[in-house]
N, C-alpha and C positions, 0 to 999 in steps of 0.2 A: 504493500500500500504506500509506503514511503517513497519508493521509486516512482510510483504513479504520480504522486503529488509533486515530486521533484521535476518530472517531465512536464506536468501541467503548468507549473510556474516557471519553466525554463525559458531562457532567451532563444533557444533553438526553436521551440514551438512558436514563439513570437515571430521569428523570421519566416517560418513556414506559413503561418497564418497571413502575414502581410503579402507573401508571394501569391498564395492561392486567392486571397481577397482581390488583389490587383488584377490577376489573370481573369478572374470571374467578371469583374467590372469591364475589363477590356473586351472580352467576348460578348458581354451584354450590349456593349456599344455597337458592335457590328450587327448583332441580332436586331437591335432597335432600328438601325439604318435600313435593313432589308425587310423586316417583318413588322415593324411598328413597336410603339411603347408597350402596349398590352402584352405582346409576345415576350418581350424582354423581362417584364415583370413576372409573367407566368412561369418562364423557364429559369430565371435567375433570381431577381430581386425578391420575389415573394416565395421562392422555393425553401423547403425546410432546411436544406443543407446550407444555404446562404445565411439563414437565421442561426444555424448551429455555429457557423464561423464567428459571427458577432457574439454569440454566447460564450464561446471559448476565449475570445478577445477580452471580454469583461472579467472572466475568471482569471485569465493569465495576468492582466494588468493589476487586478486587485490583489492577487497573491504575491506579485512582485513587490508591491508596496511594503509588505511585511517581511518577505524573504530577504530583501536587500535593505531593510530598515530605512526606507526613504523618508520617514517622518522626522529624521534628524535634520537640524538646520542646514548643515553642509550639503544635504542631499535634496534640498528643496527644488532646485531647478529641474532635476530628474523627476521629482514628485509631481511638479506642475505638468510635465509632459504626460505622465501616466494619468493624472487626474483629469486633464483635458480630454483625453481619449475616452475615459470612463463617462464623463459628462455628455460627450457627443453621442456615445452609444446608448446611454440610458435615455437621453432626450429623443433619439431616433426611435427607441422602443416605445416610449410614451406616445409619440406622434403616431406610430404605426398601429398600436393596439387600443389606444384610447381616443385619439383625435381623428379628425376628418380632413381630407383634402378636397378641394373643389373650386368652382368659380362662382362669382356673384355678378349677375348681369344687372346693371343700373343704367336706365335710360337717363338722358340729360334732363335735369330738373325734377327727377323722381327720387324717392327713397325706398329702400327695401330691407327686410331682415331675413330674406330667404337666399339660399345658395344651393347649387347643384353639386352633388358628390362626384368626385373623379372616379370612384369605384363604380363599376357597372353592376346592376342588379336585375334579377327577374322580379318584377313587382306584380303581385297577383291579388285580386279581390275576389273572394269566393262567397257565394250565397246560394240558398235553395229556394228563393222566391219569397221567403218569409223573414229569415234572419240572415245577417251578414257577418262573416268572420273578419276580424281586424286585418288590415292589409299585410300581406306577406312580402318581406323584402329580403330576398336570398341573394347574397353576392355571388357573382359568376365571372370568373376570369379565364379566358380562353386563349389558346395559342394558335397563331396562323401557321406555325411550323410543327408538324407532328400530329399526334392524335389527342383527342380531348375526351374526358369522362367527367360527367357531372349529373347529379340528381338531387332532388329535394323532396322529402316526404313529410306529410302533415295529415291532419284529420279535421273533419267538420262535425261538430256536435249538434245533433238535433234532439228533440224531445224523446224520440223513439230509440235512436242508436247513434253510434259514431261511424261516419263514413270516411274511410282512409283514402287518400289520393297521393299520387306521386307525379312530379314533373321529371322527365328523363330526357337528357340531351341525345338527339339522334345524330345531328351533324351541325357543324359550324362553317359558315361561308364568309370569310373576311372580304371586305371591299366588294360587296355583292353587286352583281349586275344580272339583269334578266336577258336571256338569249333564246331566240326561237330556233329549235332544232327541226329542220325540214322533215316532214313526214306526210306522205300522201293520205294516210288515214287520220291525220290530225285535224285540228279545227282552224278555220280561217282566222288570221290575225292581221290587223292594220297597223303599219308602222307610222307612228305619229310623232313628229319632231316639233317641239315648241321652245320658245325663248321668252316666256312671259316676264321673267324677272331679270332679263338681260343675260341669262346663262342658258346654254343649250341643254335641253333635257329630252331624252328619248323614251317613248312609251309604246308598248304593244297592247292594242285594244282587241280583246277576244270577241269574236262574233257572238252576238246575243247578249252582250254586257254593256254596262255604263261605267265609266271611270270618272272619279273626281280629280281633276287636274287643276291644281291651284285654285280650288273653289268653283271651278266651272265644270259642269257635267258634260262629258263627251261620250256619245254612244255609237255603237256599230251594230246595226240590225237588231236593236234591242226591242223587246215587246213593250216596255214602258215608254211613255211619251213625255218624260220629264227632262230629257237631255236638252241642254242649251244649244249644243251643236250635235246633230245626228247624221250619221252616214248610213246609207243603205246601198245594197248591191243588187242590180237586176240585170240578168243576162250578161254578166261580166262587166257591167258599167257601174262605176261608183258614183253615187249621187249624194248631195249634201243639202240639209235644211237647217237654217239657223234661226233662233228666236230673236236675234239682234241683227241690225244692219251692219255692213262692214265694207271692205274693199279688198281687192287682190292685185298682185303685181307679178307678172310672168317674167322671170329673169332672162330667159333665152332671147326674147325679142323686145323686151322693155314695154310690153303691152300692159295696160291697166284696165280695171273695171270695178263695178260696184256689186256688192252682195246684198240682195234684197231680202228683207226680213220675211220669214215664213214661206219662202218660195223654194221649190225643189229644183235644183239645177245639177247638170252633170259636173262632176268635180274635175279640176285640172291638176295633174301631178306636177311636181317640181315648180310650184307656184306659191309665192308667199301670200298667205291669207291673214288679214287683220280683222278680228271681230272683238269688239270691246277691248279688254286688256290682253286678249290672247292673240299671239302671233305664232303661226304654225305652217308647216309644210308636210305634205305626204309625198314622199319621193317615188313610190311605186305601188302597184296594185296589191291587194291582200295576198297573203301567203299561207299555205297550209303547213301546220307544224305543231309541235308540243313545246310549251314554254318551260324552261328550266332555269334554276338559279345557279350561276357559276361565280367563281372568284376571279375578279378582275385585277388589274395592276394596282400596286400599293398607292392609295390615295386617302389621306386622313379626312377628306371632305365627303367621302363615300361611306354610307352606312353598311353595317354588317347584317347578316341574317343568321338566326339560329332556328333549327327545326327541333321541336319538342314533341314527345309523346305525353299526353295527359292520361294517366291510368287511375281509374277508380274501381270500387268493388263491383260496379255494374257495367262498366264500359271503358273504351279506349278511343282517344281521338288524337290525330296528329295536327299540329299547328305550326305555321311558319311566321316568325316575328322578325320585323326589320327594326333595327335600332343600333345601340352602341353607346359610346362615351358621350355623356352630357345630353343624351336624347330624352325628350319628354313627350314625344308624339308617336302615333302609330299603334295605339292599343287595339287589341282584338278581343272579341267576345266569343266564347265557345261554350256549348252545353254538352256535358258528358254525364249520362245517367240522370240523376236527380240534382246535380250541381251545375251552377253557372259560373264560368270563370271569365274574368276580365284581366288580360295579361299585357304587360308592357316590358320590353327589353330596353333598359336605359338607366338613367340616373335616378337617385332618390332626392327629393326636395326636403331640405332641413332648415330649421330656424336657427339663427345665431343666438348664443346664450347671453347676449348683451344688447 
């Protein structure tokens, strides 16, 4: 046992710890550059072995204070070195396990006491139509490199019984983008490109559906009649009807024209259309295929996708959630058996304690 403590408090261990610590942070820097901050945290900074290194640092520095009698006046410079590292490590531990990191968004001329956590959570509200369970906030940290495993189990208490349920990760798609895989047996999709907020966005509108694009409903052969902009296809010809007037500009020959409200007209491809605050182009006819979510190039502005199985005593449902760091939008509602779930993949909103 004495040999063990001598090794634990030795300068040899101190040197080894510094080398491993520096190497780990160096590797984490390259991981962060290629795969993002969350991956470097999942694989290195938040890993148990990295925490163990810091724990050994604390034990080693603390033991050295007494082993080398650094409390003596003539040893105070060395004591300050050890004490400084101890304070840094203890402070980091307090921040890590007790405090929160995040951002506070304050508009000009406004005040707020809320901030968004940097840690990403699966936020879930569960009810049975009568009672509601307090919101579940389960931290979830996933890596863009390698495999991921995550699950969260809980129960919902009713007057008659407890209903157990589990959220289980199926797959994680970082920097997700939707891609149409061509398939003759697939469903027709319309490729819709818009730049309503000054940035190009691409959408695939499935035949028979309506999409909410920046607050404007856009439909493609949908049965409902509530779309502001509706496309229909007859004998291979795409037609458009709009509830608002607008204009169009054909780039090939610089031709211009007007869009008449509530009139059905043949649509012109590769033509810029302006309707209200919506500017859009459809470059080609609809295509048959199956939509799938794939991982695109690293881009911190692009959200991630997680696919979860919701498992209860009476059923199982798969759900796809779009979100990620600092996200507060895009919740989905799912019913599984007797329970209703409202799920969000993103940040948790907290109040400042002052």
